[in-house]
N, CA, C and O of each residue as an XYZ file, in Angstrom:
472
protein
N     -53.185     15.958     18.798
C     -52.259     17.059     18.415
C     -50.842     16.695     16.946
O     -50.746     15.772     16.136
N     -50.469     17.229     17.057
C     -49.249     16.382     15.653
C     -47.934     16.273     16.750
O     -47.926     16.509     17.958
N     -47.041     15.908     16.019
C     -45.443     16.224     16.077
C     -44.729     16.569     17.381
O     -44.376     16.228     18.510
N     -44.793     18.005     15.875
C     -44.256     19.137     16.674
C     -44.824     20.094     17.859
O     -44.218     20.713     18.734
N     -46.464     19.970     17.512
C     -47.443     19.842     19.436
C     -46.301     19.279     20.768
O     -45.589     19.822     21.613
N     -46.573     18.157     20.430
C     -45.816     16.957     20.969
C     -44.617     17.867     22.119
O     -44.579     18.270     23.282
N     -43.513     17.828     20.535
C     -42.088     18.439     20.765
C     -41.843     19.643     21.874
O     -41.064     19.964     22.771
N     -43.022     20.082     21.209
C     -43.194     21.954     21.789
C     -43.872     21.379     23.537
O     -43.822     22.026     24.583
N     -44.171     20.669     23.426
C     -44.989     20.539     24.897
C     -43.875     19.815     25.736
O     -44.295     19.579     26.868
N     -43.342     19.640     25.651
C     -42.264     17.922     26.126
C     -40.751     18.790     26.385
O     -39.972     18.410     27.259
N     -40.425     20.116     25.420
C     -39.245     20.454     26.003
C     -39.663     22.081     26.576
O     -38.817     22.921     26.882
N     -41.077     22.280     26.632
C     -41.209     23.915     27.327
C     -40.752     24.056     28.922
O     -41.012     23.292     29.852
N     -40.103     25.102     28.924
C     -39.467     25.601     29.963
C     -40.121     24.837     30.963
O     -41.208     24.315     30.713
N     -39.489     24.697     32.243
C     -40.265     24.729     32.926
C     -39.639     25.336     34.878
O     -38.411     25.400     34.832
N     -40.062     25.654     36.064
C     -39.672     25.522     37.229
C     -39.124     24.459     37.609
O     -39.437     23.284     37.415
N     -37.936     25.118     38.395
C     -37.868     22.895     39.181
C     -38.625     23.471     40.620
O     -38.731     24.562     41.180
N     -39.092     22.037     40.874
C     -39.103     21.945     42.010
C     -38.430     23.022     42.854
O     -37.455     23.750     42.673
N     -39.509     22.818     44.073
C     -38.942     24.024     45.554
C     -38.191     22.748     45.849
O     -38.415     21.550     45.675
N     -37.088     23.562     46.428
C     -35.981     22.880     47.132
C     -35.541     22.208     46.033
O     -35.438     21.008     46.288
N     -35.101     22.610     44.402
C     -34.314     21.724     43.658
C     -33.049     22.063     44.138
O     -32.260     21.182     44.481
N     -32.710     23.535     44.211
C     -31.274     23.932     44.619
C     -30.635     23.672     45.437
O     -29.416     23.554     45.311
N     -31.442     23.456     46.828
C     -30.150     22.855     48.044
C     -30.552     22.219     48.525
O     -30.654     22.229     49.752
N     -31.166     20.960     47.409
C     -30.778     19.874     47.543
C     -29.224     19.387     46.991
O     -28.395     18.644     47.518
N     -29.201     20.215     45.560
C     -28.426     19.240     44.883
C     -27.453     20.968     45.456
O     -26.720     21.189     44.492
N     -27.331     21.539     45.986
C     -25.930     22.211     46.994
C     -25.758     21.339     48.504
O     -25.045     21.344     49.507
N     -26.438     20.911     48.162
C     -26.215     19.776     49.945
C     -26.008     18.562     49.113
O     -24.837     18.419     49.466
N     -26.207     17.527     48.257
C     -25.624     16.421     47.494
C     -23.974     16.809     47.485
O     -23.230     15.965     47.984
N     -23.248     18.293     46.832
C     -22.732     18.625     46.464
C     -21.367     18.924     47.486
O     -20.140     19.030     47.470
N     -22.313     18.963     48.191
C     -21.209     19.274     49.988
C     -21.070     18.033     50.698
O     -19.940     17.703     51.058
N     -21.931     17.390     50.920
C     -22.189     16.127     51.554
C     -20.907     15.307     50.573
O     -20.321     14.405     51.172
N     -20.521     15.550     49.310
C     -18.798     14.277     48.910
C     -17.760     15.519     48.749
O     -16.547     15.480     48.954
N     -18.375     16.394     48.420
C     -17.053     17.590     49.056
C     -16.454     17.421     47.489
O     -15.259     17.405     47.195
N     -17.718     17.286     46.451
C     -17.419     17.955     45.311
C     -16.393     16.844     44.307
O     -16.395     17.043     43.092
N     -15.301     15.367     45.041
C     -15.150     14.620     44.692
C     -15.659     13.268     43.978
O     -15.264     12.113     43.815
N     -16.914     14.188     43.601
C     -17.689     13.154     42.646
C     -17.869     14.147     40.431
O     -18.150     13.859     39.267
N     -17.497     15.150     41.202
C     -17.179     16.121     40.244
C     -16.785     15.660     39.102
O     -17.642     15.669     38.219
N     -15.363     15.105     38.733
C     -15.019     13.980     38.419
C     -15.305     13.106     37.815
O     -14.692     13.066     36.748
N     -16.267     11.988     38.034
C     -16.780     10.813     37.832
C     -18.349     11.028     37.389
O     -19.377     10.351     37.409
N     -17.936     12.434     36.953
C     -20.152     13.338     36.848
C     -19.183     13.450     35.012
O     -19.934     13.217     34.065
N     -18.471     13.605     34.833
C     -17.376     14.211     33.822
C     -16.916     12.967     32.714
O     -17.378     12.707     31.602
N     -15.879     12.356     33.447
C     -15.075     10.970     32.807
C     -15.776     10.204     34.088
O     -15.274     10.201     35.212
N     -17.289      9.412     33.666
C     -17.368      7.878     33.738
C     -16.452      6.677     33.888
O     -16.407      5.851     34.800
N     -15.584      6.792     32.551
C     -15.314      5.115     31.831
C     -14.134      5.060     32.992
O     -13.533      5.994     33.523
N     -14.009      3.539     33.209
C     -13.436      2.910     34.577
C     -11.369      2.715     33.474
O     -11.472      2.514     32.263
N     -10.408      2.773     33.855
C      -9.134      2.413     32.889
C      -9.861      1.422     32.374
O     -10.687      2.218     31.929
N     -10.364      0.201     31.978
C     -10.385     -1.056     31.490
C     -11.374     -0.319     29.786
O     -11.155     -0.434     28.580
N     -12.636      0.522     30.758
C     -13.426      0.898     29.072
C     -12.428      1.722     28.738
O     -12.430      1.941     27.527
N     -11.206      2.505     29.576
C     -10.357      3.416     28.057
C      -9.454      2.892     27.741
O      -8.824      3.536     26.903
N      -8.803      1.480     28.145
C      -8.346      0.087     27.427
C      -8.665     -0.720     26.657
O      -7.867     -1.490     26.123
N     -10.169     -0.697     26.404
C     -11.235     -1.512     25.373
C     -11.131     -0.512     24.307
O     -10.927     -1.076     23.232
N     -11.199      0.818     24.201
C     -11.576      1.778     23.875
C     -10.078      1.476     22.768
O     -10.082      1.368     21.542
N      -9.293      1.424     23.401
C      -8.020      2.058     23.074
C      -7.388      0.945     21.704
O      -6.783      1.180     20.658
N      -7.929     -0.408     22.407
C      -8.078     -1.504     21.609
C      -8.869     -1.109     20.586
O      -8.523     -0.756     19.459
N      -9.512     -1.158     20.861
C     -10.921     -1.049     18.838
C     -10.013      0.421     18.071
O      -9.644      0.376     16.897
N      -9.741      1.765     19.060
C      -9.133      2.241     18.196
C      -7.644      1.475     17.647
O      -7.082      1.567     16.556
N      -7.462      1.090     18.256
C      -5.757      0.377     17.091
C      -6.331     -0.392     16.317
O      -6.245     -0.328     15.090
N      -7.260     -1.552     17.220
C      -7.554     -2.552     15.507
C      -8.604     -1.231     14.222
O      -8.350     -1.247     13.018
N      -9.282     -0.619     14.596
C      -9.444      0.546     13.782
C      -8.689      0.925     12.701
O      -8.973      0.573     11.556
N      -7.853      1.539     12.947
C      -7.028      2.306     12.869
C      -5.803      1.054     11.579
O      -5.233      1.396     10.544
N      -5.823     -0.486     12.334
C      -4.991     -0.879     11.550
C      -5.666     -1.735      9.838
O      -5.255     -2.229      8.788
N      -6.858     -1.437     10.543
C      -8.189     -2.292      9.242
C      -8.319     -1.545      8.444
O      -8.492     -1.821      7.257
N      -8.235      0.096      9.148
C      -8.602      0.695      7.646
C      -7.389      0.611      6.505
O      -7.409      0.344      5.304
N      -5.945      1.088      7.767
C      -4.576      1.506      7.010
C      -5.008     -0.142      5.649
O      -5.477     -0.100      4.512
N      -4.578     -1.313      6.483
C      -4.775     -1.708      5.879
C      -5.823     -2.076      4.812
O      -5.841     -3.263      4.488
N      -6.679     -1.263      4.229
C      -8.195     -1.641      3.278
C      -7.901     -0.121      2.498
O      -8.080     -0.068      1.281
N      -7.542      0.844      3.086
C      -6.125      1.973      1.857
C      -4.965      1.231      0.936
O      -4.834      1.379     -0.279
N      -4.019      0.259      1.941
C      -3.576     -0.455      0.846
C      -3.600     -1.210     -0.160
O      -2.670     -1.622     -0.854
N      -4.762     -1.393     -0.230
C      -5.332     -2.546     -0.855
C      -6.100     -1.651     -1.781
O      -6.085     -1.888     -2.989
N      -6.653     -0.813     -1.375
C      -7.212      0.149     -2.276
C      -6.279      0.904     -3.792
O      -6.397      0.972     -5.016
N      -5.026      1.511     -2.303
C      -4.435      1.862     -3.433
C      -2.995      1.000     -4.980
O      -2.358      1.392     -5.957
N      -3.243     -0.352     -4.146
C      -2.673     -1.751     -5.088
C      -3.752     -1.210     -6.194
O      -3.639     -0.582     -7.247
N      -4.679     -1.665     -5.574
C      -6.277     -2.024     -7.136
C      -5.829     -0.912     -8.025
O      -5.312     -1.219     -9.099
N      -6.014      0.786     -7.589
C      -5.730      1.515     -8.257
C      -4.702      1.456     -9.484
O      -4.831      1.539    -10.706
N      -2.956      1.167     -8.072
C      -2.598      0.899     -9.195
C      -2.522     -0.004    -10.222
O      -1.967      0.359    -11.259
N      -2.959     -1.079    -10.137
C      -3.033     -2.171    -11.106
C      -3.859     -1.885    -11.741
O      -3.795     -2.243    -12.917
N      -5.075     -1.079    -11.268
C      -6.327     -0.365    -13.270
C      -4.974     -0.159    -13.968
O      -4.366     -0.862    -14.775
N      -4.562      1.601    -13.130
C      -4.063      2.229    -14.388
C      -2.713      1.385    -15.052
O      -2.210      1.838    -16.081
N      -2.213      0.283    -14.494
C      -1.636     -1.041    -15.715
C      -1.941     -1.013    -16.254
O      -1.375     -0.339    -17.115
N      -3.115     -1.582    -16.595
C      -3.992     -2.302    -17.023
C      -4.482     -1.268    -17.925
O      -3.899     -1.499    -18.984
N      -5.216     -0.280    -18.079
C      -5.129      0.668    -18.918
C      -3.829      0.949    -19.743
O      -3.722      0.941    -20.969
N      -2.392      1.319    -18.349
C      -1.262      1.399    -19.877
C      -1.466      0.270    -20.529
O      -2.109      0.506    -21.552
N      -1.218     -0.822    -20.409
C      -1.154     -2.028    -20.803
C      -2.258     -1.905    -22.016
O      -1.626     -2.220    -23.024
N      -3.714     -1.571    -22.424
C      -4.218     -1.839    -23.042
C      -4.156     -0.833    -24.606
O      -4.380     -1.110    -25.785
N      -3.673      0.604    -23.778
C      -3.400      2.062    -25.213
C      -1.943      0.904    -25.507
O      -2.019      0.227    -26.532
N      -0.790      0.737    -24.683
C       0.028     -0.323    -25.847
C      -0.193     -0.787    -26.596
O       0.217     -0.412    -27.694
N      -1.104     -2.067    -26.428
C      -1.227     -2.748    -27.150
C      -2.770     -2.953    -28.190
O      -3.106     -4.093    -28.512
N      -3.542     -1.822    -28.603
C      -4.012     -1.092    -28.584
C      -2.906      0.510    -30.165
O      -3.292      1.117    -31.163
N      -1.950      0.447    -29.608
C      -1.148      1.312    -30.693
C      -0.623      0.168    -31.661
O      -0.719      0.216    -32.887
N      -0.115     -0.755    -31.011
C       0.117     -1.728    -31.532
C      -0.608     -2.426    -32.766
O      -0.204     -2.933    -33.812
N      -1.812     -2.236    -32.205
C      -2.784     -3.168    -32.845
C      -3.267     -2.259    -34.447
O      -3.628     -2.821    -35.481
N      -3.109     -0.478    -34.196
C      -3.205      0.198    -35.121
C      -2.352      0.702    -36.202
O      -2.599      1.060    -37.354
N      -0.659      0.587    -35.102
C       0.259     -0.285    -35.810
C       0.392     -1.326    -36.987
O       1.239     -1.280    -37.879
N      -0.523     -2.202    -36.842
C      -0.008     -3.534    -37.380
C      -1.281     -3.385    -38.652
O      -1.023     -4.205    -39.533
N      -2.255     -2.769    -38.904
C      -3.377     -2.685    -38.762
C      -3.465     -1.728    -40.500
O      -3.944     -2.005    -41.599
N      -2.577     -0.325    -39.816
C      -1.762      0.471    -41.355
C      -1.142     -0.762    -42.288
O      -1.767     -1.479    -43.069
N       0.112     -0.784    -42.006
C       0.633     -1.783    -41.905
C      -0.175     -2.887    -43.855
O      -0.152     -2.931    -45.085
N      -0.711     -3.470    -42.602
C      -1.613     -4.582    -43.221
C      -2.731     -3.672    -44.516
O      -2.883     -4.263    -45.585
N      -3.341     -2.483    -44.356
C      -3.554     -1.611    -45.789
C      -2.645     -0.964    -46.645
O      -2.687     -0.575    -47.813
N      -1.793     -0.957    -45.720
C      -0.635     -0.529    -46.841
C      -0.600     -2.142    -48.309
O      -0.879     -2.453    -49.467
N      -0.151     -2.507    -47.293
C       0.470     -4.061    -48.349
C      -0.802     -4.467    -48.678
O      -0.596     -5.419    -49.432
N      -2.304     -4.291    -48.547
C      -3.362     -4.273    -49.759
C      -3.412     -3.796    -50.435
O      -3.644     -4.472    -51.437
N      -3.306     -2.585    -50.647
C      -3.221     -1.911    -51.291
C      -2.117     -1.529    -52.827
O      -2.335     -0.866    -53.841
N      -0.674     -2.477    -52.248
C      -0.243     -2.092    -53.088
C      -0.426     -3.548    -54.049
O       0.202     -3.905    -55.045
N      -1.373     -4.104    -53.424
C      -1.228     -5.745    -54.081
C      -2.264     -5.175    -55.024
O      -1.898     -5.531    -56.144
N      -3.224     -4.562    -55.114
C      -4.420     -4.108    -55.676
C      -3.923     -3.582    -57.138
O      -4.107     -4.028    -58.270
N      -3.160     -2.355    -56.602
C      -2.990     -2.214    -57.054
C      -1.411     -2.676    -58.383
O      -1.096     -1.920    -59.303
N      -1.011     -3.444    -58.217
C      -0.192     -4.015    -59.042
C      -1.514     -5.549    -59.891
O      -1.125     -6.490    -60.582
N      -2.761     -5.301    -59.546
C      -3.817     -6.054    -59.710
C      -4.436     -5.678    -60.526
O      -4.841     -6.341    -61.482
N      -4.633     -4.527    -60.307
C      -5.376     -3.406    -61.147
C      -4.636     -3.060    -62.696
O      -5.233     -2.735    -63.722
N      -3.141     -3.239    -62.509
C      -2.002     -3.445    -63.986
C      -2.132     -4.351    -64.674
O      -2.035     -5.570    -64.540
N      -2.571     -3.109    -66.124
C      -2.293     -4.883    -66.597
C      -1.126     -5.572    -67.052
O      -0.111     -4.981    -67.420
N      -1.282     -7.066    -67.029
C       0.493     -7.507    -67.136
C       1.137     -7.221    -68.863
O       0.476     -7.330    -69.895
N       2.229     -6.934    -68.775
C       2.243     -7.281    -70.644
C       2.317     -8.380    -70.907
O       1.852     -8.663    -72.011
N       2.605     -8.939    -70.507
C       2.010    -10.807    -71.650
C       0.857    -10.971    -71.974
O       0.640    -11.810    -72.848
N      -0.308    -10.205    -71.364
C      -1.975     -9.943    -71.758
C      -1.758     -9.040    -72.832
O      -2.225     -9.702    -73.759
N      -1.430     -8.150    -73.252
C      -1.456     -6.811    -73.905
C      -1.384     -7.481    -75.665
O      -2.097     -7.159    -76.616
N      -0.302     -8.448    -75.617
C       0.025     -9.046    -76.838
C      -0.618     -9.753    -77.805
O      -0.631     -9.583    -79.024
N      -1.179    -10.607    -77.085
C      -2.420    -11.417    -77.583
C      -3.703    -10.682    -77.939
O      -4.686    -11.310    -78.333
């Protein structure tokens, strides 16, 4: 028998045992229905207080984590901006160096006046 068949067999609808309904109704009548609230909200005040503190700690820690994440994102943006600025300045310096180099090459390629007379 595979798992699907086992689950189907275990979850198959069955009739309740004889007298089940009467026993449940007698139990409700005996307690006067006062147990109903406890059935849906079984936690005590201590449980609620503990859950509230845990939720508060969770909110504070997630807020702190988000703030750190946001600071990291801002730092990353600043680094990218600084790298772009540095790249632009390096590009400018490279262009100027190439201009100066081309001027010196042009001067070096021109024959000088003193060398032609000899």
